[in-house]
Structure formats: structure tokens, C-alpha cells
N, C-alpha and C positions, 0 to 999 in steps of 0.2 A: 503493498499499500505506500503511495506516494502521499509527504504530509500536504495540507492543503495549502495552496498559494495564495496569499492576499490579491484583493483586485488592486490595480492600478492607482495610487494617492490621488487626490483631489476630490473624493467623495467625503461627505461629511452627515453623520448619523445622530440624529437627537431627539429626544423628545420634542413635539410641539402642543399648543393649545388653540384647539379650534376656536373659530370665533365665538361661538354660543358655549364655551366651556368655561369653570371656572379656574380648571388647569390643564395639563397633559395628562393627568392620572387622578381620577377622581373615583371614590367610593360612596353610592349613594344607599338609600335604604328602601327604593324602589325601582321598577325600570324607567327607562328615560332620564332619570336624574343625571345631571350634568355638574352638579354641586356637591360639595363636602355635606356630608349629613351625621348626625350622630347615630352611632348603630346600637341594637339593642342586644345585649348578648345572647346565641343562640338562635337570633333571628333573620331573616335571608338578608344577603347585599349584593348588590349589583356594580360591576367595578369594571370603569372604561379608559382607555388608555389612546393615544395617538402618537406617532412619530412620523418623522421628515426625512429626505433626503433633501439637504438645504443646498448642496453644490448643482454644479452643471454637470457632473459626470452620475453617468448610469453606473449603478450597483448592480453588477450580472452574479454575482456569487452569493453562495447561501451566507446567511447570519441569523443569530439568536436573538430575540427578545424575552428578559426577564423579569418576573415581578417577584421582588423579595419583600418578606414580612420580618422585621427586626432582625435583619442582615441574612435571612437562610431563604434560599431559592423555593417559591410557592409552585409558581409554573413557569415554562417555558413556551414560547411560542416559535417556530421555525417559518423563515421567509428565504424564498429562492430569489430574491435581488428587488429591487426599488428602483424607479426610473427618478432622472434629476429633478429637482423642485416637486417631487409627487409626496404623496401622504397616505399612511397606513393607521388602520385603526380596528379597535377591538372593543365593542360596544354591551354594556349590561351582561359582562361575565358573572355569572350565578354561583360558580363552584370556589369561590372563596371560604365558606364555609366547611366544605368536605375536605378540603386540603390542609387548613390550620384550626387550630383552637383558639380562636381569638378571645381570650378571658377580658373580664372588666380592667380597664385601663387604657392608656394611650399606647399605640403601636407605631412604628414606623414603616410605611409601605415605599418601595423603592422601582421605579421604573427604569431599567438597564437595557440599552440598544445594543447591539453587537457586543453581547453580553462576554462571548469568548475571546474576542478582540480577534476574529478572523478577516477584518475588511481594515485594511490601511488608509488612515483619514487623515485631511490635514489640521484637523482638530479632535485631540481625542479626549479632552477635557470635559465635553458637552453632553457625555452620554448617558446620564444620569438625572433624575428627577425623583425628590422625595415629599412625601406629604406625612402628616400625621393623621392618624385613626383612631379615633375618640369612640370605648364601647364601654357601654352602661350597662351594668348589673339587672337583670330581670327584676322587679319589686316583689319583697319579701323571700328572694333567694340567695343565699350567703355564698353559692357555689361550692360548698363543702362536698367531698365525694360521698358516697351512700354506702361503701364498703371501705373494710378494713386493707391498709395498706398491705399487711401480710399476704392477702389472696388476689395479689395483682401480679401483671405480666413483670419483667424486667429484661429490659433489651440493651446487649453488652456485645461489644466485638470480642473476637476468641480466636486463637490460633486454632485453625481446624486441626485435625488428627494429622501431623506427619507435617505440619506447616511450620516456618521459622517466624511467623506471625500473623495479626488479624488481614494483612492486606499483602499481598506478594506482587510484584511487577517483574517481568521479564522478557527478552526479545522470542526466547522460545516456547511456543504453543504447548500445553499442556504441563509446564513446570510449573512448578509451586515454589519459585526462589526469590531473594531479594536481589533483582539483577541476573545477568546485566542488561542494559537498556541503552537504545540510540536513538537519535532522531533519524536516521535513515532508514530504519527498520519499523513495522510494525510493534507496538508495546500491548504486553497480554497482561491484563490486569485482573486478579481475584480477590477476593474477601469474602469473609464469614463471620457472622455473628449468632449468638444463642440468645434463648428465652431461657434465662436462668429462676425467673420466677414462678410462682405457684400457680398462675393462671394463663390460659391461653388468650390471646389477642384476638378481642370480637370483629377487628376490622383488618385491612390491607394495613402494610407497613411500608412507608417509604424508605428508601435509603438511598442516600445523595454520596457520591463522590466528589470532592472538590480538589483541585490541583490550584494552589498557589493562592487560596483563596477563593478562587473561580469553580462554579459548578460545571463538572464535565459531563456528570451522568447522574440519571436518577433512577432507579428502578423499583417498581411496586411489587413486592413479595406477598402473594396471597394467604395473608395470616402466618403467625409463629407460635405455635403449639408450644406450650411450656416443657422444657426439659430439652428440646431440641436443638440443634446445631444446623445453621441453614446458609448454604454457600452455591449461590447462583452460579450458572456457566461464565468462564472468563469472558472477558469484554475487551475487545481488540479495537475499538473506534476512537480512542484516544488522538489520533494525528488526524481526524477528522472533524475534530470538535474544536481545536485548539492549534495554535502555531508554536509547534514545539521546537526549541532552542537548547544547546548544548548547555549543561551546567547542571547545578543542584536545583530540583522542584520538589516540594511536597504533595503528598497526597494525604488527604484526610476524609475518613470516614466518619458520617453522621446520621446515625438511626433515629427515625421517626422525628426528623427536625422540627415539625409543628405541633407535636405535643397530642398528636391525635389517639395515641394510646397512652392512657393513663398508668404510671408504673410507679413500682414500690420505691424505685430509685432513678431520679431523673439524670442524674451527675455522671453516668457511666455510658453514654450513648455514643460516645464518640472516640475515635483512634487516628493518630497523625504519624506518618514516618516519610522520611526524606529519602529520595534517590537520585543517584547524578547519572543525567543523558550523555553519553558520548556522542560523537559522530563518526559516520561510518561503519563497516560490517562489525558483527560482534562474534568472540569466539563460539566455536559450536558447545552444546551443552555436555557437559561432563555424565559421561556412563554411570549410574549409579552404582555402587558396588554393591553386590549381593551377599547376604549373610549367610555363610554356609550353614547347609542343615545339621543339626546336632548329629554328634558321632555317635554310631552303634557300637555297643560294646561287643568286645570278642566273645564267640561261645565259649562256655565253659567248658574246660577239659578235665575236671573231677566232679564226684558227687559235692554234696553238703547237707550232710545232718544237723538238724537243728531242733529244737523244739516246735512240737506241731498243733497245729490248730486245725479243726474242722466245724464248718456251719453247722449251728445247732448244739455242739458240746462247748464245755465251760475251760478247756484249755490243755497243754500237755500234762497236767496234773489235775487229775479230777479226785474229789475223795467226797463219799456218800454213806450214809446208813442203808441206802438202798440200792439193789442191783440193777444193771441194763438201764442205766439210766444216761450216764455220760454228762451228767449235770450234776451240781453241787446243791447237797440239803445242809439243814443243821445238823451240826455232828454232838451225839449225845455219847458221854463215856458209859462204855458198859454195853452197847449197842455193837450188833456187827457192822464193819467196816470194810466198803468197797472201794478199792482204789483203780483208776485208770492213767495210764502213760501212755503220751502220743509223741512220736518222731515223724518229721517229715524229711523227705530229701529234698530241698529247694535246690534244684538243678536239672537241666536236661540231659545228664549223664548219669546211668544206673550206679548205685552203690551194690554192687554183686556180691561182696565179700561178706564173710559172717561177723556181727560186731554186737558188743552188750552194751546196756543202759543201766546203769546204778543208781536204786534209790535211797535216797536217806532220810532218817527222820531225825531232827535236831543232831545233825552231824554225824548220826551212826548210821552205816550202811544197813540198809533192811534186806534188798533181795538184788542179785544181778539179774537182767533179763535180756534174753536170748533173741537175737534175731537172724535165726541160722541161714535163711536165704538173700538176707541183705533187704535194702529197699529201693524199688525201681524208681526212676526218674520221675519227678514231679509228682510221687504219691506218698502216702503217709503207712505207717506201721504203728499199731497200737496194741497194748496188753490191757485187757480189759477185765474189769471185775477181779482183780487181784486181793485174795483173803492174806496178806502177809504182816499187817500191822499189828492185828491183834496177837499174835503168836511171836514175833520179834521183838515189840518192846512195851511197857507198861505205859499206857494212854493215860495222862492224867485231864484234870480239868486246867483249862488254862489256853494260850495260844503256841504253837508249835510250827516249826518249818519244815517242808519237805523239799527235797531238791533232787534232783535229775541230772547226771553226769550221763552225755553220751560218748559211745565211744571212747573210754577213759583211757584205753592201752593204745589209741592211735592204729587200729587194725585196718581201719579205711584211711586212703589218702584223701583229704579234702580241699575244696577250695580256700574253705574258711575255717579254721581250727579254733574260733576265738568265741562262736555261737553254741557251742555243746552244752552250756550249764544253764536251767531253768531251778528259781528255787520260788514259793510262794508260803505264805503264813496261812495257817487253819486254826480256828478256835473251837474248843470242845468244850461243852458246857454240861453240867449235872443233869439237867432237865431240858427237857425239848421248848425252846422258846413258841411265844405265841406265833402264830402265822402272821407274815405282814401283810396287812390289808392292802389292796391296790387303790392307788391314787383315785380321787373322784372328787368332783364337785358341786356345790350347791348354787343355786341361782345367784345366790349372794358372792358366791367365791368366783363365779364366772363374769360378774359385773366388777368386780374389784379387781380381777385379773386383766381385764378387757381396757379397764381403764387409761392405762398410757397410750393404748393407741388413737385416742384422741387428738395426741400431740404429735403423731409420727408424721402426717402426712404435709406438716409445716415446717417439719426439721431438716436440714441438709447435714446434720452431726453425722461422724461415723460411727458406726457401731462399735468397730473395734479399731483402733489406733494402730499405727503400726509396730509398735510394743506389745500387742494384745491386749491392749487394755479398753475397757469400755463397757457399755451396758447390756452386756449379752445376757443376762438373766432376764431382763427386762422384755428383749425378744424371744425369746424362748418360753418363757411364762404365756405370752400371746399366742404364740403357735401351738403350745399344748393346748389351751383353755381351746381354740379352734377345731384341733385335732379331737378333743374330747367331745366336743358337740356334734361331730360328723360320725365318731367311731364309738362312744362310751368309752372307751379307753384313754390312758395317759400314755404318749409315746416314752415316757420315761421309763414305763413299766414293762416295755417291749424288749425283745434281745436285739439292742440296738444302740450303739454310740454316736449321740449326734453333737458335733461341735462347731462352733465358730472361731475361724481364724482371721490373724491380718492377711493380708496379699502374699506376705512372704510366707508364713506358715502355710499357706495354702497350698503354694507352689512345692516347698518341701515335702508336704504330705504326698502332694501327685508323683513327686519324683521318685521317692521311697516305693508307691505302689507301683508304678512302671518299671523300676529294677526289679523289683520280687515277680513284675510277669516277664522281663527277661531270662530272669534266670533259670526259667522252668518250661518257657515256651521252645520251640524247635526253632533254630537260626535262620530259617525260610520266612517266618513271620516277624522278624524282628523290625524290618522297614515299616510294617503294618503299624506294629507296637510303638515304634517312633511318632510316626506320623500322627496316631490318635493320643498321643501323650502330648504333645506339640500343641494341636489343637484344643484340647484339654485345658492345658495350662493359658493358653492366650484367649480361649471365647468363653470357655466356661466358666461359672459363678459359684456352681456346686456341683456335687458328684455323688452318686450312692453306689456302694457295691460291697460285698460281703469281704470280711478281713478279720484274721485273728478270732474265727468263730462267731462272729457277729456281724450285723449289718452296720456298715459305717457309713454316714450322712456327714459330708463335710463342706462347708459354705466358706467362703471368700467374703468376708463381714465386713473388709474394708470400706462400705459404701452406706448410704441414707437406710434409716430403718425400714423403710417401707421396702426399698429393693431387696434387702437382705431377708426380710421375712417373706416376699414373694418367693426367692429363690430357694429360701429353706420349704417354705410350703411344697413348692414343686417337686423338692426331694422326697419331701414325708410322703408322697405320694408314690414314686417309687417304693420306698419304704414299704409302705402298705401293700402292695402287689407281692412284693417278696416274701411279707409275713403270710399273706392270704393264698398265693398262689404261685409259690417258688418255681414251679415248673416253668410257667412263662419266659423266664429269664435264663431257664437254661434250655431253652428250645430252638438255640441257633442264632444266626446273625442277619437273616433276611431283613431289606429293607421293610418290608410289609409288618413282619413281627415287631422289629424297632420302632415303626410307625405307631403300633397299637399301644405298646409300651409309653410311649410319648403322649399318646391322647390319653390314657389313663393319668399320666401325672397331671395334665394340664386341666382333664377336667375335675381333678381331685383341689386343683388350684383355685378354678371358678367356684366350686363347692364352698371352701374354706370363705372366700370372699363374701359372697353372697350370706353366709351363716352368720358372719361376723356383722355385715349390714343390718341382716334381721336381729340380731343381738343388741346393738347399740343405736341403732337410727342413724349411725353415718352415711353419708353421700360418701360411696368409696367406687362406684362403679359407672357414675352417671356422666353424662359429657355433653355440650353444647352444640345444638345445629349449626356450627360454623362450617364456612366452606372448606378452610382447611382440614378440619375434620372428614368432609365428605370425600377431598381429595385421599386424604390419607386412607380411607378404607377402600377406595378404588383401587388406589396403588399397592395395598398390600393383599387385596385380594386377587388380583389380577396376577402378582409375582407368585401367589402360591399357587394358582391354578396352573402355572407354566414350571413351576420348579417341582411338582407333585411326583413327578416320577423319578426323581433323582435324589429329594430332600427330605429326609423323614418329619423337619420340623413344619415342612410346607404343608406334608402329607396329613400330619395329625388333626391339623386345623381343621381342613377338608373332611376328615374322615369323622369327626364327633358331628359335624353337620347331616354327613350323609347317612351316617346311622340311624338319627332321629327320624330324618325327611323320608328312608328308603327302606330300612329294615320293619320286615311287617309283624315282627314281634315287639314291637314298640310303638303299639297305637297310642298308649296313654300318654308319652311322652312327647309324641307328635303332636297330639291335640292341645296339651300344653304348652308347646311353643309356638302351634298355631294361633291361639287364642291371647297369648301373653306376650308373644315377641322374644321371650327368654324362658328359662328355666328356674326355679326357685331352686333352693339348697338342698330339699329334699329329692324333686328329681333331678337335678344334677348329681348326687349321691346314688341315686339310682342306676343312672348311666354310669358311672365309675364302675360298681358293683356288678354291672353286666359285662363290661368289657374284663373285669379281672377274672370273672368266673369264666369266659371261653377257653374251651380245650386248645391245648396250641395246635394240634393237628389240622385245627377247622382254621386258621387265624388267616393263612394266606388266601385262601379262598374267600374268605368272609371279606376280608380288604378289598380284593379284586373285584368283587360281586359290587360291592358298595360304591366302587368310583367308577364302575359303567354307567351308572346313572347319574354322574357328574353335569354333563351338558343338561338335561333336564331340570337339574335343581341349583344352577348358578344361578339365575335370576331371583328365586326365592331366597338363596342364602345373601345376596347384596341387597337386596328390601328389607330383610329383617333385621341385617347391621345397621343400614341406615335409617330405619325406623327407632332404634336405640337413642339416636342423637335427638336431644330435648332443647326444641325451641325456647329461648330468652330463660336460659338455665342461669341462675346469676352465678359470678364468678366463685363467691364463697363454696359454693356446692360442686363444682369441677371436681371429677374424678382425678384420681392420681396419675400422673403421667406414667408411672411403671406399670400399672395395670391398665392401660388401654386396649391392648390384645386381650385380655383375661374379660373386660368388660363388653366389647364391642365385637369383637370375632370369635368368640366362643360361644356354641349354643348353652 
């Protein structure tokens, strides 16, 4: 693109006053008015202006005419030229009230001819004309906003992911860098901003870009949803708007310049940065360095014997007064004692040699256990219901330590000889203790436990700080109360370990879990394991798996309370499935099966938030009927339809809808959705239970059958989702940004 060349000198553009007007620029209170008038706040106004080319030279090039209010551009008009001695005008322009918020008081209105200085003129000093506009408040109204500032939008420039700043400018299209730039080649400008407030904008957002104080671009963004970053496409028209000269020039981003959006913070709407434009060609872009994929460990060459865990069992050493349990019971002196010892070979190499495991009681060796055939790769070896303690030692009331040493004579060469010991304390009592009652909640307990939820939507505090400290228990308590309302049980009573960690703690946990997978899996699977682990570490906020004999639910809690709680509840949905129907998790890894498992977790999420809404009366899943929300639903639904064949998360959202709309065994749920536009918590729980009860061998056919009906139900899904948007919903009642997909695109 060649920069715009100025017209020949001799022209002179300036505001002019027509004979019957008061001034070149007038703002009247009624159509046809050409004299200044007192304006009433919120009432219509009618603006007129006139300009002239007072010279004998025709202007044949484009130029712009700007209207500024209090120094910021409100409107820009485009002209293809103007003849010598000719006049041009705009009359009764009535959109001023739509472009700026003219509050009570005095405002300066400015008319600027050739605002970007495209025309070389004999006189560059007479292009502006200012007037004072006086706005009077409506009688009896003080202009105080009707909603609290805590539930307002907050627009602010932000460095998009991977960008060096909120504004980038470069000579290379597609790049997001701070230069290089040159007057000889096009400049590609990009910017980003976010709505970091707690409410979405009900109106479009004006975004203006200034160079050296001169507006060069205005974009209208169709609404800014709370919590979203917006980055419009790069803009390459700078050289067609201004005459670029080599040297430093500033670029300034101004958001909502005329305060049409009421914000919780009106001081953070601008960002400015300076670039230096060179002359001539620029160097080609640097080829970005690619981060090498994390290394894959070398396959083990030796076995690794260590204490073993099996899902549903209580660990490497299990002591009980009952046989055939593999779980611990209260221990009573004088009763029969049954001991289980479990060893695993955490390696993909067989331990084929015979070895022993020695069991100790308070430091005294009790028995040498023999593994005559060794232990195959990735498997466990156990000795069950050993009746050796009664005869070998005198057990007394109190705490005693049992220890197992695996392969104490080093009969097996191992990759790690330091993890062969496990010990644990057990308590014997004289009489059996009273059974521990399961956790339960009264109605009052539920209300008290859920009380902190009222403050969570408005808080951006991290649940866990980088040191691992924070409000962990409050989030766990709310999650447990909701879990209890849905299942009648506390997740704290389940065979599960639920932990909220810092980001670094989450990554460390994931890394340990991945290393355990590497140790026991075939080397041909290493690349897949590495890719899955890296994806989990970079994309996931939570994970649920079986580890050390229990279900492990781990969440990266270095985020806001609502985001952490929503992630935790999703993972609790996976946990619930593993407890109720574990075979589904062991049924293979087809996309369709993974899709059903995700559908279960997402429906559990929705059940949870619905039941919390019903219990607290809070508005958690309601969203206003703004154009930006309608566009969001259209985009997300279109994406999911397009990606359903390859992406389990896209597949699962649609599967939930199709199950209700197409499954002949769910007529009641279909009627509920049709009549109410959504499922209530009871119906949502019913759908979750229906999915979880599904036999593994039927899942692939079921999902395929449902998806064959997608074309006939797409419109219904879209219509129901859009109908959930509520016209005129007050910003105080807008649901949480983190729950939009749960509230709008989950049936």
C-alpha cells in the first residue's frame, strides 16, 4: 500500500457559518434549529455543521471531518473532495445522544476539518471551531446510577495471550510484536481489551485508536461479555488515514471514550505506546523458535518392586478383625487378626526371580513372605488374610507399627532400591468403638454451609495462593453441601481424596502421575502418554483418576472461587461415576465412550448449580438477552456441531441435548425441557443417573444412534438455548461468567 499523497498546496478547508446560522457548529433542541440551545439530559438533540473550501483550488482527495466532545471523537464524516469556494454541510444530525453520554454540565463540542491532515493547505490554523454545549438535568432526577458499582462492567486494555502489550504494530501481517514499522510499507496494528467487571455491557463498545492525539480508527465491538478478552482483526489502513513521517509516533487506545457504558472503574480505559517509524524496507520477521517437546524417559531395563495399592483396597498393609475385606476395620485386642500385604512391580519389566517380603511388628520380624514366581510387569502380588500376628507377638492396647521390607536380600535387581519399605501405625482398643456415623446435613446446616456462596460471584480472590494457602475449606464445604443435596451422601465419606492445590502443586501432582504411567506402560505408548500429560498440564484445571487405592480428585485452585468450584464439581461428577459404575471408566478409550463420561460430568455440574440456585435463591445461571450473548451461543453451537466428530467436549454438549430430544426412553425429560426450556435439578440428576447406569457394551451404539438425529434437532437446540436469554435482566442478576455454558448450552 502506498501512503496517501497530499493534494497540491493552495487549498484551504475550514468551518464556515451559513448566513442564517449562529455559528459553523450548532446543537439545537429541535429539528431545524440553527442556534445554540439549552439541552435537557436524556432528551433528543440536533446537530448541524458547515465547512467550506475558501481557496481557488479544488480539493480532489479524500479528507475527514470530525466532531469531538470534550476532546474525543464522537463521529467522523468522509468526503471525496470539495470544489473551490464550495460549501458542504450536515444538518439535524440526531445521533449525538447515541454516541456519547452528555451528562449535566458544560461540554466542549469541536468541529475539525481535515482532521487527519491529509490535505496540504495554505493555512493549517483555521481547521477547528469550538462551542460550549450546556446540558441541564431533568427535574427531580439526580443522575445517580441505580445499581451498585460492584456489578458493573470494567473495560481495560490487556495484553492478549502471548502479546507484548495491549497494542502491537508491525510491518508483518499476522505478527504481534512491537515493530518494526516503516513509512514505506503498510503497518499492521492490533489491540486487545477485556471486560474484567462482573457484568456484560448492554450496548456496543466504541474503541478508538489515536496517533499523536489524532483519531485514526474507530471500531464498534458488539458488546463485551464479562470475563472475556476481545481482540479484533488487525488493522492495516493507517497509511490511508494519515500522512506518515519517519520518527516516533504514539498510538493510544481509548475504550468507551464517551462513557456510554457505566463501569465500576472509569480510570483504566486507555493505553498508550510509542513506536519509531523508519523509512525503507524492513527486515523479514524472525522465525519463532519452537519449544521442543518434553523428553520421553528411557524405558526401564529392570523391574521395580515397591509397596502396592489396588483400587478399593486400603494399602500395602491392611489389618482387620474380619477376613476377606482388604479394608481396615477397628482393631480390638483379643479378636482374630487378619493381615494383607500388597506389593507391586511398577515397571514394564518382569520381576521373574523369587523374592521375599518381611513383615515387622514394632520392629520385630513376624514373617517372611515368599513370592516364588516373582511379579510380572505392571502387576501386583498380595498375601491375603495372614493369621500371623496372634501367634508371633503379644498384641496390647495402644498404637503399634507394622512395616514391610520388600526384597530385603536384593534377590531382584531393581531400577530403584530406595522404595522397598512401607510402614504404618495401627491402633488396638480394649473394646470396639462406636461406629462412625456418616456425615449428614440438616436444612439449617445446608443454609449455613452455602452462605459463603453469596460472596463468591463478586470475588476475584484466588482460592489458593502460590504458597498453597487460601480459602480451601470454604470451597470444599460448599461443594460437599451441593453433593449431599444431589446424592444424599458426603464426598468426604467416599473412598476418594479431594485436594485443591496451587498451580505449581497441581503440575507437580500431574508430573508424578505421568511418571507412574511411563513406568508401567509399554514404550510404544510413551509418545501418547507424554502428549496427554502435556495437554492436561496446560489445558486442564482438574483431573480425576484412581491412585493409591482411592479415587483422586485434584484441582488447580489458583483461580477464583467460582471457577475452582465449577471445576471441582465437574470432577466430582467423574468421581461419582467411578463410585457407582466403575466399569464405564475401564471400558476402553473410544471417543464415544469418553464423550459419554464427559456428558455425565457436565450434567452433574448443571445439577449442582441448579440445586444451589433452588436452595439459595441466587441468580447463578441467568443471562441477559444482549446481542453479544446471542452471538456467543450461535458461535459456540456452530463450533460444536463442526467439531463433534473429533472433539469429546463438543460431542458431549450435543449428546445431552440429543438424549433428551431423541431417546424414546426419556419422554418425561423431553416434556420437561419442552415446557420449561430447561431441566430442573431433579430432572438433571435423573439424566446423570441414566447415563451412569448405561452398560458399557451399549454406549458406542447409543451415542451413534443419538447423533444420527442431530440434523433434525439443531434448530430446536438453538431455539431453546436462545430462549433462555432474559430481556431486561438487571446487571445485578447476571449469572457468573464461568457458568455460561452450563447455564445456556447444557439442557
